[in-house]
Every structure is written in structure tokens, then in C-alpha cells.
N, C-alpha and C positions, 0 to 999 in steps of 0.2 A: 369229570370224577366226582367233584365235589357233591353233597346232597343239599338240593335246594328246598325252598318252601314248597314249590310246585311237586316236587319228589314225594316229599312226605304225604303230601294230598293225596296222591295215587296210590303211594306204596304202604304207608303206615296209620294214617288216620282213619276211622271208621267210614264205612259207606255211610252216604248222607251228608257230610260234612260240606258246607256251603262257604263259599269267599263272599263276604260281605262287602269288602272294600280293601283298598290297596292293590289292586290286581297288577298294577306296575310294580310291585315288589317281589312277586312270586319267584322271581329268578335269584333272590336273595339267598346266600349261603347259610346253611344251619349247622352251628357247630356241637349242639347239644339241646337239651330239653328239661325246663323246670316248672313243676306245678306251684301255684300259689297255695301258701299254707293260710290255714284257718286262725292264725295266731302271729304276733310280730316275731321276728322280722317277716314280710310277706313271703319272700324270696331268699333262698340262699345266694351268696354272692355271685353277681353277674358280671360277664365279661364281655359281653355283647354277643352277638350270633346265634343267642338262644331262641327255641320255639318256647314261648311262655304260655302255660296253661293255665287259665283263671275259671273260678267257678263263682257264678255271681251270689251263690247262696252263701259263700264264705266271706263277702265283701263286709256286710253287716257284723261279723263276729271280729273282724280287725279293727273296725274303728265304727261306731256309730255315724251314718251320714256318708259313708264312704262310697263313692261312686267309681263306675267303670271307667268314665272319660278321665279321672284323676290318675287312675293306675295307668291308662294308655299313654298319657302324657309322660308319666315318670319311666315308663318302660322305653319309650322312644328316646328318652334322654340317654340310655345306657345302650342304645343301637341294638335292640333284640331284634332278631330277624322277623318274627311274626308272632301274634297273638291268637290263640285259639281259646274260644269262650264256652263254656258249659253253662246254659242258661238264657234268659231273656237280654236282648241285646238292643238298647234304646237307638232312636234316629240319631240323637246327638253324639252317641258314642261312634255310629257309623259315620257321621259327618266329619268328625275329628280325626278318625283314623284315614279317610280318604285325603284329607288335608295334609295330614303327616306323611302319606304315603306308605303307610304301614299295614301291611297285610293282616286283616282282621278276619278270622274263622270262625265260624259256628258249629259247634259239634253236636250229634244227635242227641236227644233227650236222654236215650239210654246208656249214654257212652260212660266208662269209668276213665277218672283223670290218671289214675294209677297205672290203667293198662295202657291209656294211650302214651304216657311217658315212656314207659318201658319199650314199647314198639318202636317209637320215634328215636329213642337212645340206641335201639339194636340197629336200626338201619342206618344210624349215623356210623356207628361203630364198624359196622360190615363195611361201608363206604369208605371209612377212614382207612381201614386193614388193605383195601384195594388200593387207596392212594399212596399208603406207605410201599406197596410192592411195586407201583409204577414209579415212584421216586426213586427208590433203590435201583431199579432198573435204569434210570435215568444216569443215576450216580455211577455205575457199571460201565455204561457205555462211554460217559465222558472219561473216566478214569482209563480206559482203554486207549483214548487219545493220548494222554499223557504217558502213558507206557511205551506207544509208538513215538514219543519225541514229536508229536505234530504241532504242540505248541498251543498257547492261547486263542490264537485266532480260529483254530480248528475248533474249540470247546465253545466259542461263541456261535459259531456256524452249526453246528450240531445241535446246539440248545435252541437256537431259532428255528430249526427245521424242525423238532421235536414239538415244541410249543406253538408255533406259527405266530410268535411275537418277536419284536426287535429286542435284540441282546446287547448290551454294551460292558465294557469291563474299564473303568476309569483308575487312574493312578490317584494317589494320596491327594493331589492338588486339583482333582475334579476335571483332569484332561481326558479325554476318551482315547484310550490306546489301542482297544481293538472293538469291533463290532460287527453285527450282521443284522440284516433288515428282515422283518417277517413279513408275513402275506400280507398284502395290502396295507402296510403300515409305513409312517416315515422312518427313513434311514436315520442311523445314529447321527450324521452331520446335519440333520434337520430338526432335530430336538433339543431344547435350551435345557441342558442337564444342570449347568452351573448356578442356575438362578436360585435354586433350592437348596444350596449347600449349606446355609446357616441352619435349617431345619434339620438337615441330615447331620451334621456336625453335634448338633445338640443331643440329638436323639443317640447317637453313637456312645457320647461321653456318658449317658446315663444307664446303659445297659453292660450286662456280663459279656465279654467277649470270648469267642472260641472259636480256633481254626477248624476243628473237626466238625462242629454245629453251631455255624453262624446264625446269629439273631436276624431276623427278616421284618422290615417295616414298610408301609405303604405310603406312598406321597405322590400328590397330583403335580402334573407337569404342564407347561405350554406347549402347544394349545391345551385349553382346560379339558378337552375329551380325553386327554391321555393321562394314564397314571403308570407308576411303577412299582414293583416290588424290587427292593434293593436289600442287598447283604453285604456286610463288610468282609473284604477279603484279608483274613487275619494270619499273619506270619510271625515269626520270631522277633521281630522288631516292633511289632502292633499291627495297625491298621494299616496295611500298604496299597489298598485299592478298594474300589467297591464294583459290584455287578449288580445290573440291573435287567429285569425282565419287564418289557414295556408293551403297554397295548390299551386299546379304549377301555375305560373304566369299567364297562359292565360285561367285558370279555375277559377280565382277569380272573383266573379260578384258584381254587385252594392248592391245585397241582401245580400251578404257576409260582405259588409262592414257596412250596416245597422245593420246586426245581431251583429257584434262586438259591436258596440255602445250599442245597446239594452241590450246586455248580461252582459257588463261592468256596466251598470246601476243598472241591478239585482244584480250584485257581490257586488256593493256598498251598497246596502241595507242589502244583508247578512252579509257582513262585519260588518257594524253598528250593526246590531243585535247580532253578536258573541261578539263583543267589549262590548256592554252594558250588556250581560249575564256574560262575564268575568270580567267586573268591579264589578258588584254586587257579584260574588263569591270572588274575590279577598278583597272586603271590609269586608265580613263575615270571612275570612280567618286572615284579619288584626284584625279585632276586637276580635276574639277568641284568637288570639296571646298577644293582650292587656290584655284580662282577666286571661290569662295563667300565665301572669308576676306578677300578684298582690298575695299578701301573701293569705293564706288558701285554695289554690286552691284544694288539695286533700279532703278537708272537704265538698267542694261544689258539691253535687251529681247531681244537674242541670247541671252545667259546664262542668262536667266529662262526661255527657250523650252526650251533645252537642258536645264535642271534639270526642268523640269516633264515634259518627254519621258521622262526618267529616272526619275519618278515622286515627285520632292521639289519642292514649292512654296516658296521662298525669303520669299515674301511673308507667311507663316504665321508668328505666333510659336512659336518653337523652343525646344528645351533641349538641351544636348550631354551625352552620356554616354560615357565612355570605360573601355575594358577593356585589359588588361595579364595577359599571362601571366607567371609567375612560378615559376621551378622549385621544387618542393616536395621536401623531405629526405625522401623516402618509400623510398628503395632501388629504385623501379621501374626495371629496366634498360631498358624500352622507351622511356620518356621521356628517359633520359640520351643515348639514340642520336639525337634529333631535334635539328635545328639551328634556330638563332633564327628565321629567315625562314621555314621549313616550319611552326613553331609559331603563327605570327603568320597566315600564310595560313590555316591550320586554324581557328584562333579566328575571323578574319573570315568565314570561310562558316560556321561554327556561329552567330554572332551573327546574319548576314545570314540566314540560314533561320528561325532562331526570330523575327527580328523581322517578317518576311514573314507569321507566321501572327497576330502581335499588333498591329503598327501598319505594315501594308505601304506606307504614304506616307513611312517614315522614308529616310534616305540613311546607308548603312553603307559605312565605306571604311578604308584603313589611312594610318595616318600616324606614319613611324618605326616604332618598335617596339609602338604601340598600335593599337586598333581603334576607331574614333571612329564613334557612332551620333549622327545629329542628327535629333530625333524632332518632330513637329508636335504643339503642345500644345492645340490647340481651346478655348483659354480655359477652361481646367479651373480649378474653384474651389479644389481641394486638389493638392497635389504628392504626396499619399500613393498614390495609383494609380501614377505615374511611378516612385516609390521601389521599390514592389513590383514592376513590370515590370523595372526594371534588376536587381534581387537575384534575380529568376526566372530571368532570363538568365545572370546569372553563375554562379548554382548549377549550371544545367544544362550550362552551357559547361564547367565545372571538372568535372564529372561525366563528360562526353565525352572530355575531354582526358587524364584520367589520368596523374598524375605531376606534374600542374602546379596551382598555385594561381591562381584568376583574381582580381585587384582589380579594382574599377569606381569611378569617380568620376563624380558628377554636378554639372555647374553649373548657376547660376540661368538663368531664361530670357531670351531675347532681348529681351522687354519691358524687364526690370529693368536688363541691362546694355547695350543700345542696339546689339547688334551680335554676330554670330556669332564673330568672332574673340575678343572678350572672355569670351564664354560657354565657349569652347574652353580658353582659359587656367585657367578657374576649375575647370573638369572635369579638367584634368590635374594644377592644384594638389591637387584634392581626392584623387585618386587616390595621388599621390605621398605626401600626408600621412598618409592614412587607412590606406595600406598599412603604414606604419611605427608607427602609433599603435595601430591597431585590428586589424593582422595583414595578411598577404596575402591571405587569403579573406574580404574584407570588401567592402562598398558604403557609400561615404561622399558625402554631399551637402555641398557647398561652404559652403551657408548654416549648417550644423552646427558649423564648426570654430571659429567664434569667435576667439579671442585666438591659438590655434594657427597661424592663418594668418601673423600677424606673426612669432611666435617662431620658426617654420620657416625664416624668411628669416634669421636671424642665423647667419652663419656660422662663428662662434668657439663650440665647445663648452666651452672653458674660460670664456667670458664668461657662458653660461648657466649651467655649475655654480657659479660664483662667486656669482651671483643667488641659486639655490636654496639654497646653503649660508648665506648672508646672512639669507634669511628664515626656513627651515625647518631648516637643519642642526641647530640644538640640540634640535629637537622631534623629529627622526629619530634622532638619538642617545640620547635618553630612551626612545623606543620600543623599539630595539634592546637597551638595558640591561636595561630591565623587562618586555619583552614586552608593552608596551602598546599601544593602539591611538588615540592621542591625533591622530595625522596623519590617520587614518581618520575620526574625530570631526569635524575641522574640514573635511574634503573633504564630509562630509554637511550639516554646517553651512551651507557656502556652497551647495550643491546645493538645498538647501531656502528659499535666499534668506535665511536668518537667522530664519526661523521655528522658535522651540524646540520648540513641540508636534509639528509634522511632522518635525523632527530627532530628536527623542526617538524618535517613534513607528518612523521609518525604522531607528534603531539599537537598536531593544528596549530602551531605558533610561526610567527613571523620570526626570521632568522636573529634580529635585533632581540626580541623578548627571549628567544632562547639564551644568547650572550649574557643577557641581565639576569637570567636565572644561574647560570652558571658561575657567574660572578659571585651572587648572594650566596652559592653552596660553599663557595671557597671562603668568604666571609665568616658565615655562620660555623663551619666546621675547623676552620684553621688548617685546611688540607688544599695543597697545591695541586690540581688537577692535571698539570702538566709532567708530574713526578711519576715515573714508571712504576715505583714502589708504592706509592702512595694509591695509585689507581687500583692496583693489585689488591691492595688491602681493602679498599672500599668495596670492590667486586665481591670479595670474599665476606665481607660483612654485610652486603645485601644478600647473600646466598644463607648467612645464617639467620638472618632476620626471616627469610622465606621457610626454613627449616623450623625455626623455634614457633613461627607462626602455625605452622602444620601441627606442632607438637601442644600446643595450647591444652586440647581436652586431657592430656595425658600427664601422667607425673612421673618425676624420678628420672630414670636413664633413658638415653635415646639410643634404644636397642630395639 
């Protein structure tokens, strides 16, 4: 539907116009026409895609010695579509145009540049009006799909059918979410879209963004014969994705460019609608969770009915798992752009989708800056499957979020704790302590924390540090001076419950060497390892050391 150089030769330029060079470029699209003026500047601002009209009689008026070859080289730099010349054309100019692949046309001697310019512009305008009509019709057809709640996959399929090109919608992390193959073109999974993300990000940062009139840019793809028109999908929170119309470079048209923009606008409406529905459902789940945390839940038949309608049965024994996104120091610029609420909503969506595949009866909701999953137990004999499920979901969510670590905490079951509120508190504490001790990318079960549950509640760092120094200070100082491993030996000794054979095996020591080390520990610390109270204090001091080591990057309170 766009106007090409060949179209203008046939429809707008005077009879007798000859193509002297650059026949391979006759399919170039023409956006406008400009005439060379007899005084500087020779042309008004050129944006590319113009038919440049040149009179050789005006060249000497611009500058003495000005040549057509110089003009052709400068016009090619700004990517004009073609050059039409009134007057003599030298062999050197023809050769240069052929080398550049620039269509070079010669107008008949009787032609008027002003009339040629008007005729060319009129042809372009008429065709542009037709393009606008076609683009509006595409917008109407795609909008109808969203009104029918057909979703974004239907949008990509319809656009691929209309344009004959491959169409994709990527998310803001450049992962293809929806796609449809064009006629005789590679499918979305066969095209490397991610490799050009740097250029695309740089372009998006430099252009005004609009959800209703998204900007469009053209980028080359691998394999090199492919290009795409890409438009950002702009919603309330900014750029949430990218829509692309992909084809062989020479086949992409102005209508494809306009279609990409219109389809991105439709996609923004659909994304906003889905987000509104999702937020409403999330509020309902959050409200339900708040109600379930109140006393007397099992006596409230209305609440029980509401929960069951949403897929969760409060009468079943359950366990609570909490998830939290923690910014990772990865230098990922995309992650840095996200706000806390947006990350939490994304995490909730990931957990809910993954949970629907693993345990559809679970309740997933947001609470503060965390995502909470209440999972029915079905009287499981072992908690191992539950831990594996939580860790699998944690790892998958972290991979999908990019630039964030995910910490997960697991509470004990409602059978052990007697209520959902107590289980939630345990899961929250497991997440908080575990992310500090085991790192932000970890899954921690409350039952495994042991004495750390108590130590983490001590608000004074100096009090904990004093206790550590009292019990372990001399031993740690000895290890630093001698490069020894007595503190590690003591940890292994307690980990093996005082069993000398197991401890020696774990440390790859001879039994006599282990006995010597334990004797040296007693001498250096002045503590009797046979005394039960001393053993308890030393084990607590080792746990304090573990907690304080995890807190080193932090300041102040252990909260």
C-alpha cells in the first residue's frame, strides 16, 4: 500500500522519465518529495525516504564547481528514496548512483520541477490516506478481539493473517509470550529476538512513549535477511512488552509499520484490562487470607463457603510458604527500573501460575511485601515433597524475575501450630532469618532453625558479640594467628553429636589427631567439653557466630 519509486515513475512523473541507475532500489518507499533550491540550504530538512528533485542548472548557483556526484553522495547519506534530475547527467554520476544502489531518474527537458514535486506529493498523500484507512481497519478488527475477550494470542494470530508476517509479543524481559507464524516465514521460536535488546532498550529510552500512539522502529534480526518493526506496549506502569511484525527486509511495508503501532495500542488496552481483573482478584484473595487469619474461622460457614468457592478448603491441614523478592547486586538495569509493588505483583503471578500446576487447591495472595501460599497437606507422612515444591517454585520464580533473588520461608503445619496465623508467623520468621543466614536465594524451614529462632530476636548486636567473644574469642584468635581450624573442628564435633568416629571421618582426620585438637580447644578456651552446660553455651556461641557473619553487610538491629 505504500508508494514506491516505481509507483511514482508510473503514476506521477512525466512521460519520458528514464531510469539511469539503481534499478534494484525501485521498490524503496517514498514518503515525500523535495526540490533542490538555487540557494543554500539546497534542501529543506530531509528525514529520509524523499524523492529528491535536482536541476543541474541550479548546481552552479549553489556553489561554484558543485557537481551532481557530490549531491548524490550527500543525499545517499540521509537515505533519500531516489533522485530525479532535470538536465544533463554525467557518466560519473550514473556510475556513482549504480555503486550506491540509489535510483537515479532523468526527467524530460520540458518537465517543471515544481509540477513534478506537486504531482509526487499528491500521489504520496493519496496513498497515505489509503494507508491510514487500512491501518484504522486493522485497529478495529484487533480491538474487536479484545472486546470478545479473545486475548493477546488471538491478536497476534489475526495480525499475522492480515500482514502475512510473523508477529510476536515479548514481555519487558524480552521473552516471547505470544506469537504467530507468517506465510513462508520462520516461527517465533526460530528467531533470535533477544540479541538486539540493547539497541531496542536504548531506542525506547530516547523516544516519547504513548499507549495510544506507540512509536515504531525498525531493527535487523538474525538471520540477517530478517527485519522487524517493533513498537513498545505501554501501560500504566510504563513499557510492559514489545510487539513486532517480522519479515524479510525487502517485504516490510509502511502498512506493516502502521499495523505494528496499532496492534501495540490494542495490546496495551488488553494488558491494562487483564491487570485490572488480576488486581481485583488479588484483592479478593488478600481479603480472604486476612479473614482466614482471624480467630473462629472454622465456625464461620459463610467464610468457609467463600474460601471453597475460591478453591481453598480451610478445614484441611495446611502449611504456609512465604516468598519475597530481594534486589540482587547483578547490575541488571531492567531490575533497577522496577518498583516494589510491581515486583511483588509479578512474583505473585509467577507463584500463582506455578502453584496452579502443582497444587491447584492452594491459596496464593499478597501480604505486605511478601507473597503467601497456603498449601493443603493431605496428611503427608513426610515434609520432603513440600520442601522440594517450595524450592522448585522459588528457583523458577527467581529465574523468571531476572535481577532479583527470591527468599522462601516454610512454617510448620496447622496441625502442629493449631492455626493459620501462627503458621504464617513461622513462615515469615523462617524467611527473614533464612535469608540472612543462608543468603537471599534460599528456602528455609522453620523447624530447622533451632536456637537461631531465639538468637535472631535479640535486638542488641553488642550483647551477642560479647557472648561470642566470651565463649569463642580466644579460639578464633588462635585460628587467625596460626591458620588453624579448631573452630571448624568444634562445629563438626557438635554437628556429629560428639561422636568421635563420625567427626574424624567428616574432617578426614585420624582419631588421635581429633583427640589432640579437642584437647587444644579445651586448653585455649578454658572450657570443659564434657560439661553439658558448657557444650550448650559453645553451640549457642557458634550459632551466634553464624548469625553475625550473615549480618556483616548490615548495620544496627538484627531485625
